[in-house]
N, C-alpha and C positions, 0 to 999 in steps of 0.2 A: 846208667842202668837202662837196659833195653827190655822190651816185652817180647819174650821168646817162648816157644813151646805152648803147651795148653794154657798155662796161666796167662801168658801174653795174649793168646787168642781170646780168652774170656774178657780180659781188660779192654781189648780193642772193640769188642761187640757190646760193651756195657752202654746203656742208654744215657748215662751221665758222663760228664767230662772228668777224667782222673789225671791229676798231675802230681808227680813225686819230685820233691826238691830237696837239695842238701841244706845244711844249716846256713850257708852263705846266700841262699836264695837261688842258686843255679838249678835249673830244671834238669833232672836226671831222667825222667820218663814222662811221656804224655801220650794218651791214647788217641784213637781216631776222632772221637766225639769232641775232645779238647781242641784238636786242630780245626774242626768245623766250627766250633763255637767262637774261637778267636780269629777265624778266617785265615789261618796259616795252612792253606791247602797245597801250596807249592813248595814250601820249605819247612824244615822241622823246627819244633819248639825246643827240643833237647839242646842244651848248651846256652840257651837264653836265660835271663834272670826273670824272676817274678815281677820285677819293676816294669818290664815291658808290657805286662798284662794288667798293671794297676794304674789308674788315673793319677796325674801329677799331684793333684791337691790332697791326696791321701797318703802319699809316700812319706816315710821318715827313715832315719838312719839306723834304726834299731834292727837287730837280726830278726828275721821272720819268725822263728819259733817263739819269740818273746811277745808277740802281739797277734791279735786276730786278723784274718784276712778281711779286706774291705768287702762290702756288699755290692760293689760295682766293679766291672771289668772294662778293659780297653781292647777293642779289636784292632787288627792290623791296620785297618783304614782310619783308625782314630776315633771311631764312634764308641760311646760309652753306653753300657747296658747293665741292668740290674741282674744279680746272680744270688743264689743261695749257696753257701759254702759250709761244708763239714770238714773239720781238720782232725788229724790223728798223727801222733809222733811215734817213731820206732828207731831202734838202734841196730845197725848191721853187725855181723860177726866181726868185722874189722874194726868195730868201735865207732864208725861214722853214723851221725844222727841224720835221719830223713823225716820229712813231713809229707804226709799224703793228704791231698785236698780233693774232695769230691764236689764238683760244681754243677749246679742246675740253673739253666736260663729261666729267670723269673718273669720275663716279659709277658708271655702268654697267660700265666696264672694271674698276674696282676690285672691284665686286661679283662680276663674272665670275671675276676672278682669285682672290678670296677663296673663292668656291664651289669652284673647281677645286682650290685648296689644301686645303680642308676634305675634299673627296671623296678626294683623294689620301691625306690623313691617315687617313681612315676605312678605306680599302682597306689601307693599311700596318699599321694597328693592329688590324684585324679578326682574331679567332681562327679564323674560317672561311677556307678556302682559296679565294681569288678568282683565277681564271685567265682570260685572254683569248686567243683563238686567231683565226687568219685563216680564210678560207673553206676552206682545205685542211687545217685542223687543226694548223697550226704555232703554237707558243706565242708570243704577243706580249708578255704580262706575267705575272708570277709573284710574288705577294705573300709576305710573311713567314709568313702563315698556311699557304700552300701548302708553303713550305719545311718548316715544323714538321710538317705532316700527312704529306707524302710522303717527306720526308728528302732531297729533291733541292734544291740551292741554285739560285737564280734564274739565275745566270750559266750554269749547266749546262743548264737547260731551255729558255731563250729561244731560239727558232729551231728547236727540235726538235719532233717530232710528239707530240701529246697521247697517242697510243697507247702511248707508253712506260710510262704508269702504268695502262693499261687491260688487264686479262687478255684473252688471245686469244679466249676463248669469249664475251666481252662486247663485242668491238670492233665487230661487225656491228650490234648494237643501238645502240651509241653513234653510229655513222655515220648511222643512221636518225634519231636525235635531232638531229644537226647539220643534216641535210638539212631536217628540219621547221623548224628555226630559220632557215635560209637563205631558206626560202620565206615568212618573216615571222611564223612561229608562236612561241609561248612555251611552254616545258615547265615545268609546276609541279613542285614537289619530287617526286622519285621515288627509290626505293631502288635502289642498285647496289653494285658492289664496285670497289675500286682496289687497285693493287699498289704497295707502298712501295719505297724504295731498297734495303732489305734483303730484298725478296722476300715480305714478309708481305702477305696479302690481308686488307683491312679492309672493313667494311660502312660505306657512306656514304649520305647523303641529299643530292641535287643539284638545283639549280634552274638552268636554262639559258635565256638570253634573247639576242636579237640585239645585235650591236655595231655602232653607227652612226657614220659620220663627220660632219663639220660640215655636209654637204649632205643628211644623212638617208639616205644610202646604206648598205646592209648590207655591212659589210666583214669580219665575223667573228662570233664568239660570245663571250658572257661566262658563265662557270660559277661558281656559288657552292656550295661543297661542305662538308659537315659530317660529322665522324666519328660514327657512331651504333653503333659496336661495343659500347660499354658499355651503351647503351640496349637494343640487341637482346639482350645477355646478361641485362640486368635484366628485360626483357619475357619472356625464356625462363624465368627464375627465377619470375616472377610467375605465368606460365602453369602451371609445374610445381606451384606452391603451390595454384593454383586447381584443377588436376586432382586434387590430393590431398585437396581439401575433401570432406567427407561429404555436403554439400548441393549441389544444382545452382545454378550462378551464371550469370546472364544479364546482358549489358550491352546496353541498349536505347537507340538513338539517338532524337533528337527526332522523326524521321520514323516511329517505331514499329518500325523494323527492328532485328534483333539484330546487334550488331557484336562481341560477345564471348560465348563459351560455354566451359564446362569439360567434363571427361570425365563427371562425374555427370549433367550435363544431357543428354548423349548417351544415357546409360543410362536416365534417367527418362523421357524423351520418345520414345526409340526411333529417333531420327533421327541420321544421321552428322553430324559437325561441319560439313562443307562444305555440307550442306543447311540446317543451322540458321543459319549466318551469312547475314545479309541476308533471312532469313525474317521475315514480319510476326509480331509478338508475338501478335496476335489468334488465330493458328492454334493456339497452344499454351495461351494463357490467355484464353479468350473473355470473361471477366469483367473483364479489365484488371488493372492493378497498383494497390496502395495508393499514394497520393501521397507521394513522398519529401519529408521536411521541408525539406531544403536547397533543393529546387525551390520550395516554398512561400515560403521566406524571400526568394528572389530574384524571385518573381513570374513565373517562366517559365510558358509555356502548357503544361499537362500533358494537353491533350485527346487527342493521339494515343496516350498511354500508358494512360489511365485512363477507364473507363466511368462512374466515379462523380465527383461534385463534389469539389473540393479540400477542402471542409469536412468531408467524410467520410473523409479520408485518415488514414493512420497515421504516427506519427513514425518516425525511422530505426530505433530499436531495438525497435519494436513489430511484432508479427506479426499478419497478417490471413489469415483462412482463405478460400481460393478453390478453384476446380476447374480442373484441368489436363486437356488432351486429349492422349493418347498417339498414336503413329503408327497404331495399330490402331483409333483412334476411341474407346477406352475412357476413361472419366472417372477421374481420379486426385485424391483429396482432398489438398490441399497447404496449407502455411502459407508466407506470403511476407513478407519484410522488405525494404524498399527504402531506398536513399540516393542522393543526387544527386551526380554527379562532373562538375565543370566542366573542360572540355578546350578545346584550341585550335579544335576543330571543332564546339563546342557542348556542351550538357548531355547527359551520358550517365547514364541511370538504371540503377544496379546493383541487381539483384534477386536475393536469395537465396531459393531455392525448396526447401522441405523436404517430402518425401513423408511424410504422416502416416497412411497406411493402417494400418500396424501399431499406431500409437499409439491411433488411434480404436478399433481392435478390442480393444486392451488396456483402454482406458477403459471400453468397453462391458461387457467381462467383469468389470472391477472393480465397475462400477455394479450389474451383476446379482448379484455376490457380496455387495455391501453390502446390497442390497435383501433378498436371501435371509437374510443374517445378521440384519438388522433385523427381518425378519418372524419369524424364529425367536426373537429376543430378546423381541419383543413377545408372541409366543405364550407363551413361558416366563413372562413377567411376568404375563400374564393368568391363566395356570394357577396361578401362585403366589398372585396376588390372590384368585382364586376359592377356592383351597384355604384361605387364611387367613380369607376371608370366611365360608366354611362352618364353620371352627373357631370363629370369633367368634360366629356364630349359635348354635352348640352351647353355647359358654360362657355366652352370655346366657340361653339357654333353661334351663340347669340352675342358674344363679346365684340366681334368685328362690326356688325351692324349697329349694335347698341353704342359702342364707342364713337362711331361716326356721327350718330345723332347727338350724342352728348357734346362732341367737339363743335358741331354747328350751334347748338344751344348756348354753350359756354362762350363762344367767341362773339356771337351776335349780341349776347348780353353785355359783353365787354365793350362792344362798339357803343351801345346805348349809354353805358356808364361813362365812357370817355367823352362822348359828344354831348351828353346832357348832365354833366356833373352838377350837383347841387339841386337838381329838380326831382319832383316826385317820380317821374319815369326812371331816373337813375337809381332811386331807392328800390323801386320794383325790380329793376334789372339786377340789383345786388342779390335779391332773394332768388331770382332765376339762376344766377351764377352759383350761388351757394348750393341750391338743389342739384345743379349739374355736377358740382364737385362731389357731393355725397353719392350721386349715382356712379361717378367715376371710381370712388373708393370701393363701392359695392362690387363693381365689375372686377377691380383688381383683386378683391378678396375671393371672388369666385374663381378667377384664374389661378390664384395662389393655391387654393384648395385643390383644384384640378391638376396642379403641377404643370400648368401651361403658361405661366407668366414668365416673361423674359427676365432673367436675373443677371446681375453683374457682380459675381463673387470676387472677393479679394481676401488676402490673408487678414484675419481679424482676431483681435484679442477680446474675448468675451468680457473680461473684467472691465475694459474700457467702455464697452456698450452698456454693461450693467450700471457702471458709475454714472454715465450720461443720463440713462433713463431714470436712475434713482432720484436725481434732482427734479425731474419733471413729475415723477410719481408722488414725491413728498407734497407737492402742491395740489395734485389732483385726487389723491385717494381719500383725503379727509382726515380730520384730527382723530376720529374714532378708530383709525387703523394704525397700528404700530408696525412700521416697516423696518426690517432688519436685513442688512446686506453683508454677506461674507465672501470676500474675493481673495483667496490665497495667492501669494507670489509664485512666479515660475509656471504659470499656466500656459500650456502649448496653444498655438494659434489654430484657428479653423478657417476653412474656405467658405465664406458666407457673404451674401449681399447685406451690407450694413443696414439699409432701410428695412429689409425683411426681418433681420434679427431684432431690430427695435420693435417692429410690429408684433413679433412673437412675444416679447417681454411685456409689451403694453396689454396685449390681449389676455395673457395669463394673469397679469396683475389685476386688471379690471374684472376678470372672471372671479378671482379670489375675493376682491372687494365686495362684489355683488353677493357672494356667499356668506358675508359677515355683516348683515344689515345693522346689527346692534354693536358692532365693534369686534376687534380681534387682532391677531398678529399675522402679518404676512412676511415670509422669509424667502429671500433670494440668495442662493449660494452657488458657487462654481467649484469644480475640483477636477484634476486629471484622473482618469479611470482606465485600467487595463482590462479589456474584455477578453476572456478566454472561453474555451468551449463549454465550461461549466456555467458560465454567466447566463442569467435569465434572458438577457438581450440577445446573446448568441443563439440560444435555443429558439428565440422568436425570429431568427433569420439574419441577425446582424453578424458581419464578418468579424472574427477575432482581430484584435489589434489595439492601438492606443486611441483613446477617445477623450473628449472633454464633456463633463457632465454639467448641465444647468438644471437646477432644481428650484421649483417655486412651490411653497407650501403655505396653506392657510389653515386657520383654526375654525373654519366655518361649519356650515350645516352638513357637508359631506354629500355623497351620492350613493344610491343603492345600485346593485349590480345591473339592473335593467337599464338604468340611465347611462352608466359607464359604457355599456355595449353600443350606445347610439350617439354618444356625446360628440364624436367627430363628424357626424353626418351634417351636411349643410342644411340650414334652416330648421334644425332640430334645437329647440330651446325649452327650458323649464321656467323661463322668466315670464312675467305677465306680458300681455300684448302691449306693444309699443316700447318695451324696455330692452329689447334685444332682437337682432336679426337672425341669430343662430348660425352666423358665419365665423365668429371669432375663433373657436376651437377648430373648426374645419380648416380655417386659414393656417393655423399653427401646424396642423397635421400635414397639409400640403407643402408648406415651406420646409419643414424639417425632413420629411421623406424625400423631397426633391434634392436636398443637400446630402443625401446618403445617410441620414441619421434615423433615430427612432424616438417615439414618444410613448411613455408608459404612465399609467395612472394607478395610484393607490388611494382609495377613499373608503371611509366608513361613515355611516350616517351618525351625525352628532359629534364626530371626532375630527372632521376636516378632510382636506384633499391635498395630495402631493403629485405634481407633474414632474416627471424626470425625463429630461431630454439628453440624449447622447449624440454628439456630433464627431465625425472623424477628425483626429488631430493631424496637423501638417507641420513640416519642418520649416516651411517658408515663413520668414519674419514679416510682420506688418510694416507698411511704409506710410509716411505722412502724406496726406492729401493737401495739395496747394489750395489756399483760400481763394475764393472768387473776388475779382477786383470790382468794387461797387460802382466805379466810374467808367466802366468799360463801354465803348461806343459800339452799339449793336446794329446800327443802320447799314443799309445795303450798299450805298454809294454806287448805284447803277449796275451792280453785278447781276448777271442774267440767271434766272432760275426757271427750269422746266418742271412744272407741277403736273404730275400724272396721278389722277384719282378718278375712279369710276363713279363715285357718289357725287352728283352734280352740286348739291348744296354745300358739301364739305369742300369741293374743289373751288367753288366761288368764294367761300369765306377765306380760304387759304390764300387765294390770289389777292383778295382785298387787303389782307394783313400785310402781304409782301409789298404791294404797291405803296401802301401807306408808310412802309419802312424804307422806301427808296430803292427797291429792287426792280429790275426789268423782268417781267413775268411772261412766260409762255405756258399755256394750259392745254392738256390733252386728257381725253377720257379713257384711253387705253394704250396698249403697247405699240400697236402699229402706227397710230397717229403720233405718238411721242417720237418714234424713230424718224418719221417724216419731218417733224419740226426740228429735230436735232440736226438733220442733214441740211436744212435750209437756214439755220441760225447758229450763232455762236452761243454755246451753253456752258456756263461756269459750274452750275450745280444741278444735278438731276435729283429732284425731290419726288419720290414715287411711293405709292401705296404698295404693300406687299402682296396682298391677296386680291387679285383682279381676274375677271373672266378673260379667256383666250390666252393671255400671257401674264405669268406671275411677275412681280416686281423684280425678283432676283434674276430671272431670265432677261428682262429688259435691261437691267444694270450691266449684266455680262455683255450683252450686245453693244451697248453704248461704249463701254470701256474698251472693247475690242476695236471699234472703229475710231473712237476719239479717246485715247488713253489718258489724256489730261483732265477729263471730266470728273468732278467730284460727285459722290453718290451719298444721299441721305435718305434712308428708308423711314416711312411712317406707317404705323399699324397699331391696332388695338389687340391683335392676335397673331403675332409673328412667329411664335415658337416652332411650329412644324416646318417652317421654311428656312429660317435663318440661324437656328441654333442646334447644338448637340446636347441632348439631355437638359434642355432649358437654359444652358449657359451661352451667353452671347459671345460670338467669336470676336477677338480683339480687332480685326480689320473691318468689322461691320459696325456702321454708325446708325443708330435707330432712335427715332423720335416716337414715343409711345402716345397713342390716342387715349383719351381726349387731351389735347394740348391747348395752351393759351398762346396768345400772340407773343408773350415774353419767352415762353418755352421755345417757340419756333425761331425767334430771333437769335436766342442763345445757341441753339443747335446749328443754325446756318453759319453763325459767326465762327463757331468751333470748327466746322467742316472746312470753311474757307481758309482758316489759319493753320490747319493741320499740315 
């Protein structure tokens, strides 16, 4: 059967698919829409069977007229789709039965129905109030969200005016909104108020849009409303908190305009809040803001907010100094910290601006006071250094002549003791010698304080020195003093003269004992210390590095500040007359500073005193000193000694000692005479004073060695430091006999020189 003529044309133009099939399912006719629906656009359906158009899972063997067609079809490409089918049967004049099927594609209708059901479900389940009204403001629909928000059930509100929930003072505004929507406009979210069933006024945010019928005609409005009462209360609380903040707070939109300010911002910049809102940030902060780290992380463009590159920005919690401009045009120094806040309307940069005018003034005043205090401290140190230097020069100046006199006194007393042993004159001579030795000790203390004493440093373990002195101090301090010593293992060595180190310990221990007349505790301890730039000793001028700390503490009477400031000065003492020379701590100061160390004092009246000594550590290990042989023969055996000394009395007594000891002696009062005698005689040892008029001892020694290289040289002096040493350290090739010396000291020194 084919579609021909007018009936056939009508069938081909029908909007639905029409298929006519015989009783065996063979398709006898199919219109154009049927070919399009089943995607047979290039070949005819006529002659095919209905099974080609039916999915496999619904086929059966029964003849088609005996069952309903399935509600799904199969396209030529195999896809299955839903259809609506209407069937009718007819018999042809020849007796053949035909079935006519009218098919309609159900996909679009089902999608439309599904969409409508989904939208209805969304409206019903929404927490927002969704209300539709007609053009006169009568309620057409009222969802559960509206029931919950306003308290009116839907049955009560449908058909009534929307003005039932709008306060009277806002109804005119709402009518203007509805008029704008009827004209085709859309009103984005705006803030308003509504009245609930119990008369409560609530703050809401509302979006209003046109309601269209199926032809696109505006028949009313749709309003979506949300309760923002809690939000407004929260915003009010936040604003109250911001207004209570001690710093100015600015919220800056991406456009560079301010959208948030607090009370302190009004005070700082001098503008009222309504002027600050939407004012360009550049009017207040011409240098821009530091880049907020949250903005940097998200890659937002910060150009409107910052005049600097992002690489120069500060992190959230970091402050950057800027200048602000007040209403009167005055510049205000400020610190600014920024963070980025992501909102629905974009990134808002929150800037905390702190006025630092007073802080800068305070810092400037502190800096000025620090500089003034530092200047005064330096001046005081310079004055003290100059005073100590002057005293040192005085001590060095008198040491030479004083030691010469002491040497004469000491040795002539020794002659009397040796020649008159067991007689009253010998006893008297013992007292003379004792006084001379005390004078010698006093001279050495003066030179040690002045850092002009010749020293013989060597690698030294302070623990060993402390242990040796400990035994002596236990016997001398007295039973009323408890002595505690702490010496940890692994202590680095220091370069020190052992005798001077013992002198330091004894002086500090005796000083502590005298501060505890009724008894107490004396503590000596050592420890390695690393001095860095933050250490108090480094701030006092000590170079950073490894040091060894020696600390001596007592629980005595302590010292006030005015005593501490003078305690290292020579001859200054707080002890009663006759109980102290005032040189003990001065000697400690000279010895330690000459060794490159420092001495610090901490003391409180009634609480005791602590002396802390820091000495530079060295990697050189200490070595054992060979013990002296008690049976050593120190006589001269005729060796020739040229004695050069400008002090007649000392030269005479020195020659007498040497002759009594078996030496051949030549004597000269100066360098020129000594050179003449050396040229005329064979000289084994040149024994010369260091400081002499016309020719120094070192110059004489150089001249003798140059002409007679085999001649031994032994210097003698009570003040040799400026001539023979570098920084007070005696050179290894220089042999020195310090004045005042005894006959035994002279014999031992000459023996060592001849055996060297």
